[in-house]
C-alpha positions in Angstrom: -10.0 51.2 266.3 -12.0 50.4 269.2 -12.8 54.1 269.8 -13.9 54.6 265.9 -16.5 51.8 266.4 -17.8 53.4 269.8 -18.1 56.7 267.9 -20.0 55.2 265.0 -22.2 53.3 267.3 -23.2 56.6 269.4 -24.0 58.3 266.0 -26.2 55.4 264.9 -28.0 55.4 267.9 -28.5 59.2 268.0 -29.8 59.1 264.5 -32.3 56.3 265.4 -33.4 58.0 268.5 -34.1 61.3 266.5 -36.2 59.3 263.9 -38.3 57.7 266.6 -38.9 60.9 268.5 -39.9 62.5 265.3 -42.5 59.6 264.7 -43.8 60.2 268.1 -44.2 64.0 267.9 -47.8 65.2 267.7 -49.5 65.7 264.4 -49.6 69.2 263.2 -53.4 70.4 263.6 -54.8 72.1 260.6 -56.6 75.4 260.7 -59.9 74.1 259.4 -61.7 76.8 261.7 -59.7 79.7 260.1 -60.4 78.4 256.7 -64.0 78.0 257.5 -64.5 81.5 258.8 -62.2 83.3 256.4 -64.3 82.2 253.6 -67.0 84.4 254.8 -64.7 87.4 255.3 -64.7 90.3 252.9 -66.7 92.7 250.8 -69.8 91.3 248.8 -72.9 92.5 246.8 -76.0 90.9 245.6 -79.7 91.0 244.5 -83.0 89.9 246.4 -86.5 89.4 245.8 -89.5 88.2 247.8 -92.9 89.1 249.2 -94.0 91.8 251.7 -97.0 91.8 253.8 -98.0 95.3 255.1 -100.5 96.5 257.7 -101.3 100.4 257.5 -102.5 101.9 260.7 -104.1 105.1 261.0 -106.2 107.0 263.7 -109.1 107.6 261.0 -111.7 105.1 262.8 -111.5 102.9 259.8 -110.1 99.4 260.2 -106.5 98.8 259.6 -105.6 98.1 255.9 -103.6 94.9 255.1 -101.9 94.7 251.6 -99.1 92.7 250.3 -97.0 92.4 247.1 -93.8 91.7 245.8 -90.3 93.4 246.2 -87.0 93.3 244.2 -83.8 94.9 245.3 -80.1 94.9 245.9 -77.6 95.0 248.8 -73.9 95.5 249.5 -71.9 94.8 252.6 -68.7 93.4 254.4 -68.1 90.6 256.9 -65.4 90.4 259.6 -64.7 87.0 261.1 -63.5 86.0 264.6 -63.0 82.4 264.4 -66.4 81.1 263.6 -68.5 84.3 264.5 -69.2 86.6 261.6 -69.8 90.2 261.9 -71.1 92.3 259.3 -72.8 95.6 258.0 -75.1 95.9 255.1 -76.8 98.4 252.9 -79.8 97.3 250.9 -82.7 99.1 249.0 -85.9 97.5 247.5 -88.8 98.3 245.3 -92.2 97.3 246.4 -95.5 96.6 244.3 -97.8 97.5 247.2 -101.1 99.1 246.5 -104.6 98.8 247.7 -107.8 100.8 247.5 -110.6 100.3 250.0 -114.1 101.9 250.3 -112.3 104.8 252.0 -108.9 105.5 250.8 -106.0 104.2 248.6 -102.8 103.2 250.2 -99.4 102.6 248.4 -95.7 102.0 249.4 -93.1 101.6 246.6 -89.5 101.7 248.1 -87.4 101.2 251.2 -83.6 101.6 251.8 -81.8 100.8 255.1 -78.6 100.0 257.0 -78.4 96.7 259.2 -76.1 94.7 261.0 -75.7 91.1 260.9 -74.1 88.4 263.3 -73.9 84.8 262.3 -72.0 81.7 263.2 -70.2 79.7 260.5 -70.9 75.9 260.1 -68.4 75.5 257.1 -70.6 76.4 254.2 -73.9 77.4 256.2 -74.3 80.4 258.3 -77.5 81.2 260.5 -77.6 84.8 261.4 -79.6 87.3 262.9 -80.0 90.9 261.8 -81.1 94.3 263.2 -81.3 97.7 261.3 -82.7 101.2 260.7 -84.1 102.6 257.3 -86.5 104.5 255.5 -89.8 103.5 253.6 -92.1 105.7 251.6 -95.9 105.9 252.3 -98.7 107.4 250.3 -102.4 107.7 251.1 -105.4 109.1 249.3 -108.8 109.9 250.7 -111.4 108.9 248.2 -114.1 111.1 249.8 -112.2 114.4 249.6 -109.9 113.5 246.6 -106.9 114.9 248.7 -103.5 112.7 248.7 -100.4 113.1 250.8 -96.9 111.2 250.8 -94.5 110.8 253.6 -91.3 109.0 254.3 -91.2 106.8 257.5 -88.3 105.7 259.5 -88.5 102.2 260.5 -86.5 99.5 262.9 -86.2 95.9 261.7 -85.2 92.5 263.1 -84.8 89.4 261.3 -83.5 85.7 261.1 -81.9 84.1 258.3 -79.7 81.5 256.6 -77.0 81.7 254.1 -75.3 79.0 252.1 -72.3 79.1 250.1 -72.6 77.7 246.5 -68.9 78.3 245.7 -66.1 80.1 247.0 -67.5 83.4 245.8 -71.1 83.0 245.6 -73.9 82.2 248.3 -77.7 81.9 248.6 -79.6 83.1 251.4 -83.3 83.3 252.8 -84.5 85.5 255.7 -87.6 86.8 257.3 -87.7 90.5 258.5 -90.2 92.2 260.9 -90.1 96.0 260.4 -92.2 98.6 262.3 -92.2 102.3 261.3 -92.8 105.7 262.9 -96.0 107.7 262.7 -96.3 110.5 260.2 -99.2 112.9 259.5 -101.3 112.6 256.4 -103.4 115.6 255.3 -106.4 114.4 253.8 -109.8 115.7 254.3 -108.5 115.5 257.8 -105.2 115.1 259.4 -104.4 111.6 260.0 -101.4 109.8 261.8 -100.6 106.7 259.9 -97.7 104.1 260.1 -96.9 100.8 258.6 -96.1 97.2 260.1 -94.1 95.0 257.6 -93.3 91.2 257.4 -90.9 90.4 254.6 -89.8 87.1 253.2 -87.2 87.4 250.6 -84.2 85.1 249.0 -80.9 86.7 247.8 -78.0 85.7 245.7 -74.6 87.4 246.5 -71.0 87.6 245.1 -68.0 87.9 247.4 -65.1 90.0 246.1 
């Protein structure tokens, strides 16, 4: 009888100790950081629009030409996350409404397309980021004196900063400012002129993550 009571007492003490140990065990830490960054990971596509300020340079001896106009375009890309860091690659194309006629020439640019890399840091639903890239942009010049015109395709490099904000799990809104500088191309007008473009773009975009 005494042995039975002793065994029962030991079992009771053991169960009480296990329960207390469970209460004292450290709480399970949630994987909030994983959820934060994983919401940015994956393929996406979207549309964008904004304004472009362009300075056309040439060696004709005339002052540089400043021209600005609206832009509209689309983009597609993919983000890969590492904790809160977000790395991505993006293709984009835009149509420009940029044209200006001066006393000596007409200058126009209508489209650009490029590939850029992005790196950002996710603060839950907000992500500031930087981007660098390369692309192509068309150019057109016409000399009013000779009536001759020529067009070229310029290669450019770009750098920009932006901020993207999640609206829902699958949609986000972004705003960014980009600076682009193109290479020189020869325009055969009344004489051969070397011309290139410097662009500043401000634009907003809406994207959908698949």
